[in-house]
ZANU-851439 format. One record per residue: residue in three letters; chain; x, y, z of N, C-alpha, C in turn. Coordinates in nm, 4 decimals. Each point is the difference from the previous one (the first is absolute). Example, Ala and Ser with C-alpha at 12.3 -4.5 7.8 and 13.67 -1.06 7.14 Angstrom:
REM residues 2
+---------+--------+----------+----------+----------+----------+----------+----------+----------+----------+----------+
: residuo : cadena :      n.x :      n.y :      n.z :     ca.x :     ca.y :     ca.z :      c.x :      c.y :      c.z :
+---------+--------+----------+----------+----------+----------+----------+----------+----------+----------+----------+
:     ALA :      A :   1.3190 :  -0.5690 :   0.7800 :  -0.0890 :   0.1190 :   0.0000 :   0.0900 :   0.1200 :   0.0000 :
:     SER :      A :  -0.0350 :   0.1050 :  -0.0720 :   0.0820 :   0.1190 :   0.0060 :  -0.0770 :   0.1090 :   0.0730 :
+---------+--------+----------+----------+----------+----------+----------+----------+----------+----------+----------+
This chain:
REM residues 71
+---------+--------+----------+----------+----------+----------+----------+----------+----------+----------+----------+
: residuo : cadena :      n.x :      n.y :      n.z :     ca.x :     ca.y :     ca.z :      c.x :      c.y :      c.z :
+---------+--------+----------+----------+----------+----------+----------+----------+----------+----------+----------+
:     MET :      A :  -2.0795 :  -1.3952 :   1.8486 :  -0.0839 :   0.0825 :  -0.0831 :  -0.0184 :   0.1345 :   0.0689 :
:     SER :      A :  -0.0054 :   0.1056 :  -0.0803 :  -0.0227 :   0.1348 :   0.0513 :  -0.1332 :   0.0510 :  -0.0522 :
:     ARG :      A :  -0.0492 :   0.1041 :   0.0652 :  -0.1275 :   0.0598 :  -0.0392 :   0.0193 :   0.1503 :  -0.0130 :
:     ILE :      A :  -0.0673 :   0.0603 :  -0.0951 :   0.0039 :   0.1450 :  -0.0171 :  -0.0998 :   0.0610 :   0.0975 :
:     SER :      A :   0.0489 :   0.0924 :   0.0837 :  -0.0864 :   0.0632 :   0.1004 :  -0.0863 :   0.1084 :  -0.0644 :
:     ARG :      A :  -0.0919 :   0.0526 :   0.0781 :  -0.0845 :   0.1102 :  -0.0479 :   0.0820 :   0.1235 :  -0.0338 :
:     LYS :      A :   0.1191 :   0.0095 :   0.0578 :   0.0894 :   0.1132 :  -0.0274 :   0.0988 :  -0.0327 :  -0.1126 :
:     ASN :      A :  -0.0274 :  -0.1074 :  -0.0735 :   0.0861 :  -0.0455 :  -0.1105 :   0.1397 :  -0.0403 :   0.0469 :
:     GLN :      A :   0.0105 :  -0.0503 :   0.1222 :   0.1282 :  -0.0449 :   0.0536 :   0.0077 :  -0.1519 :  -0.0085 :
:     VAL :      A :   0.1216 :  -0.0482 :  -0.0231 :   0.0246 :  -0.1438 :  -0.0068 :   0.1199 :  -0.0310 :   0.0884 :
:     THR :      A :  -0.0098 :  -0.1042 :   0.0807 :   0.1142 :  -0.0466 :   0.0776 :   0.0725 :  -0.1041 :  -0.0842 :
:     VAL :      A :   0.1276 :   0.0269 :  -0.0259 :   0.0798 :  -0.0926 :  -0.0803 :   0.0616 :  -0.1029 :   0.0938 :
:     PRO :      A :  -0.0190 :  -0.1287 :  -0.0284 :   0.0567 :  -0.1033 :   0.0869 :   0.1524 :   0.0119 :   0.0114 :
:     VAL :      A :   0.0517 :  -0.0254 :   0.1187 :   0.1435 :   0.0116 :   0.0270 :   0.0813 :  -0.0852 :  -0.0967 :
:     GLU :      A :  -0.0436 :  -0.1200 :  -0.0274 :   0.0744 :  -0.0891 :  -0.0897 :   0.0114 :   0.0602 :  -0.1402 :
:     ALA :      A :  -0.1064 :   0.0617 :  -0.0477 :   0.0043 :   0.0640 :  -0.1319 :   0.0988 :   0.1163 :   0.0007 :
:     LEU :      A :   0.0019 :   0.0765 :   0.1094 :   0.0967 :   0.1097 :   0.0110 :   0.1428 :  -0.0529 :   0.0004 :
:     ARG :      A :   0.0239 :  -0.1049 :   0.0760 :   0.1356 :  -0.0582 :   0.0065 :   0.0456 :  -0.0469 :  -0.1378 :
:     GLU :      A :  -0.0864 :  -0.0725 :  -0.0688 :   0.0359 :  -0.0534 :  -0.1316 :   0.0255 :   0.1112 :  -0.1015 :
:     SER :      A :  -0.0733 :   0.1101 :   0.0120 :   0.0131 :   0.1093 :  -0.0965 :   0.1155 :   0.0936 :   0.0324 :
:     GLY :      A :   0.0454 :  -0.0030 :   0.1248 :   0.1041 :   0.0930 :   0.0420 :  -0.0553 :   0.1357 :   0.0401 :
:     LEU :      A :  -0.1329 :   0.0150 :  -0.0027 :  -0.0614 :   0.1247 :   0.0449 :   0.0007 :   0.0038 :   0.1518 :
:     ARG :      A :   0.0111 :   0.1213 :   0.0551 :   0.0044 :   0.0162 :   0.1454 :  -0.1003 :   0.1061 :   0.0425 :
:     PRO :      A :  -0.0461 :  -0.0079 :   0.1246 :  -0.0880 :   0.1057 :   0.0499 :   0.0677 :   0.1360 :  -0.0168 :
:     GLY :      A :  -0.0739 :   0.0960 :  -0.0484 :   0.0546 :   0.1333 :  -0.0225 :   0.0460 :   0.0250 :  -0.1424 :
:     ASP :      A :   0.0150 :  -0.1065 :  -0.0813 :   0.0379 :   0.0197 :  -0.1399 :  -0.1104 :   0.0760 :  -0.0726 :
:     ASP :      A :   0.0395 :   0.0872 :  -0.0912 :  -0.0968 :   0.0645 :  -0.0884 :  -0.0210 :  -0.0931 :  -0.1184 :
:     VAL :      A :  -0.1250 :  -0.0238 :  -0.0339 :  -0.0302 :  -0.0900 :  -0.1108 :  -0.0968 :   0.0660 :  -0.0972 :
:     LEU :      A :   0.0148 :  -0.0354 :  -0.1243 :  -0.0931 :   0.0389 :  -0.1046 :  -0.0964 :  -0.1164 :  -0.0161 :
:     VAL :      A :  -0.1288 :   0.0285 :  -0.0029 :  -0.1008 :  -0.1045 :  -0.0164 :  -0.0548 :   0.0119 :  -0.1413 :
:     ARG :      A :   0.0126 :  -0.1102 :  -0.0765 :  -0.0485 :  -0.0008 :  -0.1380 :  -0.1015 :  -0.1114 :  -0.0180 :
:     ALA :      A :  -0.1040 :   0.0289 :  -0.0767 :  -0.0946 :  -0.1041 :  -0.0387 :   0.0621 :  -0.0746 :  -0.1179 :
:     THR :      A :   0.0123 :  -0.1321 :   0.0130 :   0.0619 :  -0.0798 :  -0.1062 :  -0.1011 :  -0.0878 :  -0.0720 :
:     GLY :      A :  -0.1222 :   0.0073 :   0.0413 :  -0.1064 :  -0.0787 :  -0.0620 :  -0.1215 :   0.0031 :   0.0893 :
:     LYS :      A :  -0.1066 :  -0.0574 :  -0.0464 :  -0.1227 :  -0.0021 :   0.0789 :   0.0251 :  -0.0807 :   0.1274 :
:     GLY :      A :  -0.0179 :   0.0657 :   0.1144 :   0.0205 :  -0.0666 :   0.1280 :   0.1457 :  -0.0175 :   0.0389 :
:     GLN :      A :   0.0921 :   0.0700 :  -0.0681 :   0.1425 :  -0.0152 :   0.0296 :   0.0660 :   0.1361 :   0.0211 :
:     LEU :      A :   0.0818 :   0.0081 :   0.1030 :   0.0800 :   0.1187 :   0.0279 :   0.1453 :  -0.0418 :   0.0134 :
:     GLU :      A :   0.0896 :   0.0924 :  -0.0285 :   0.1430 :  -0.0232 :   0.0151 :   0.0565 :   0.1117 :   0.0867 :
:     LEU :      A :   0.0831 :  -0.0346 :   0.0973 :   0.0697 :   0.0977 :   0.0834 :   0.1452 :   0.0050 :  -0.0455 :
:     VAL :      A :   0.0491 :   0.1201 :  -0.0287 :   0.1381 :   0.0163 :  -0.0437 :   0.0656 :   0.1051 :   0.0878 :
:     ARG :      A :   0.1116 :  -0.0376 :   0.0647 :   0.0722 :   0.0955 :   0.0844 :   0.0473 :   0.1150 :  -0.0881 :
:     THR :      A :  -0.0183 :   0.1227 :   0.0496 :   0.0453 :   0.1172 :  -0.0740 :   0.1317 :   0.0483 :   0.0583 :
:     GLU :      A :   0.0771 :   0.0656 :  -0.0844 :   0.1277 :   0.0542 :   0.0436 :  -0.0150 :   0.1490 :   0.0268 :
:     ASP :      A :   0.0791 :   0.0502 :   0.0900 :   0.0043 :   0.1438 :   0.0240 :   0.0706 :   0.0629 :  -0.1197 :
:     VAL :      A :  -0.0682 :   0.0886 :  -0.0702 :   0.0531 :   0.0601 :  -0.1215 :   0.1302 :   0.0745 :   0.0270 :
:     VAL :      A :   0.0092 :   0.0687 :   0.1119 :   0.1223 :   0.0737 :   0.0319 :   0.1160 :  -0.0970 :   0.0185 :
:     ASP :      A :  -0.0225 :  -0.1082 :   0.0751 :   0.1064 :  -0.0989 :   0.0197 :   0.0426 :  -0.0619 :  -0.1325 :
:     LYS :      A :  -0.0965 :  -0.0237 :  -0.0867 :   0.0290 :  -0.0654 :  -0.1280 :   0.0893 :   0.0867 :  -0.0886 :
:     TRP :      A :  -0.0256 :   0.1317 :  -0.0030 :   0.0701 :   0.0874 :  -0.0936 :   0.1104 :   0.0843 :   0.0627 :
:     ALA :      A :   0.0129 :  -0.0009 :   0.1315 :   0.1044 :   0.0800 :   0.0650 :   0.1375 :  -0.0410 :  -0.0524 :
:     GLY :      A :   0.0744 :   0.0961 :  -0.0462 :   0.1346 :  -0.0270 :  -0.0497 :   0.0051 :  -0.0512 :  -0.1425 :
:     ALA :      A :  -0.1133 :  -0.0084 :  -0.0680 :  -0.0033 :  -0.0554 :  -0.1353 :   0.0824 :   0.0825 :  -0.0985 :
:     PHE :      A :   0.0119 :   0.1294 :   0.0251 :   0.0727 :   0.0855 :  -0.0929 :   0.1343 :   0.0456 :   0.0554 :
:     ALA :      A :   0.0489 :  -0.0707 :   0.0994 :   0.1309 :   0.0337 :   0.0562 :   0.1053 :  -0.0127 :  -0.1098 :
:     GLY :      A :   0.0844 :   0.1003 :  -0.0107 :   0.1074 :  -0.0038 :  -0.0985 :  -0.0394 :   0.0516 :  -0.1373 :
:     VAL :      A :  -0.1264 :   0.0370 :  -0.0199 :  -0.0436 :   0.0504 :  -0.1304 :   0.0546 :   0.1407 :  -0.0233 :
:     TYR :      A :  -0.0019 :   0.0821 :   0.1039 :   0.0482 :   0.1378 :  -0.0113 :   0.1334 :   0.0121 :   0.0725 :
:     PRO :      A :   0.0881 :   0.0857 :  -0.0500 :   0.1285 :   0.0165 :   0.0682 :  -0.0197 :   0.0624 :   0.1380 :
:     PRO :      A :   0.0931 :  -0.0248 :   0.0925 :  -0.0115 :   0.0553 :   0.1352 :  -0.0179 :   0.1518 :  -0.0033 :
:     GLY :      A :  -0.0959 :   0.0496 :   0.0780 :  -0.0238 :   0.1431 :   0.0114 :  -0.0937 :   0.0576 :  -0.1051 :
:     TYR :      A :  -0.0317 :  -0.0752 :  -0.1036 :  -0.0841 :   0.0516 :  -0.1085 :  -0.1400 :   0.0369 :   0.0489 :
:     LEU :      A :  -0.0640 :  -0.0899 :   0.0732 :  -0.1364 :   0.0270 :   0.0471 :  -0.0028 :   0.1138 :   0.1015 :
:     GLU :      A :   0.1007 :   0.0071 :   0.0859 :   0.0077 :   0.1096 :   0.0965 :   0.0120 :   0.1337 :  -0.0728 :
:     GLU :      A :   0.0782 :   0.0016 :  -0.1078 :   0.0154 :   0.1223 :  -0.0787 :  -0.1332 :   0.0400 :  -0.0636 :
:     LEU :      A :  -0.0726 :  -0.0941 :  -0.0524 :  -0.1321 :   0.0288 :  -0.0570 :  -0.0944 :   0.0558 :   0.1061 :
:     ARG :      A :   0.0019 :  -0.0596 :   0.1178 :  -0.0896 :   0.0430 :   0.1082 :   0.0288 :   0.1432 :   0.0448 :
:     ARG :      A :   0.1244 :   0.0405 :  -0.0052 :   0.0347 :   0.1375 :   0.0396 :  -0.0678 :   0.1019 :  -0.0917 :
:     GLY :      A :  -0.0301 :  -0.0379 :  -0.1216 :  -0.0654 :   0.0896 :  -0.0947 :  -0.1508 :   0.0052 :   0.0141 :
:     TRP :      A :  -0.0555 :  -0.0841 :   0.0869 :  -0.1458 :  -0.0003 :   0.0199 :  -0.0416 :   0.1231 :   0.0794 :
:     PRO :      A :  -0.1206 :   0.0524 :  -0.0303 :  -0.0477 :   0.1165 :   0.0766 :  -0.0290 :  -0.0331 :   0.1444 :
+---------+--------+----------+----------+----------+----------+----------+----------+----------+----------+----------+
């Protein structure tokens, strides 16, 4: 069992972390899912998620050409 500290901190038991696949240092979103219930969801780095998503959309050199026209 864990307890909420005066600083609103909770120590998550190691076994719960192992079962969930969460690791120390993970960024998590905390959501209230009901009265007396919270859910922790690992968040993804937005840059990592979308990096390269539009590769191949524009022909080679197109974006560089557009950038040359910027002030």
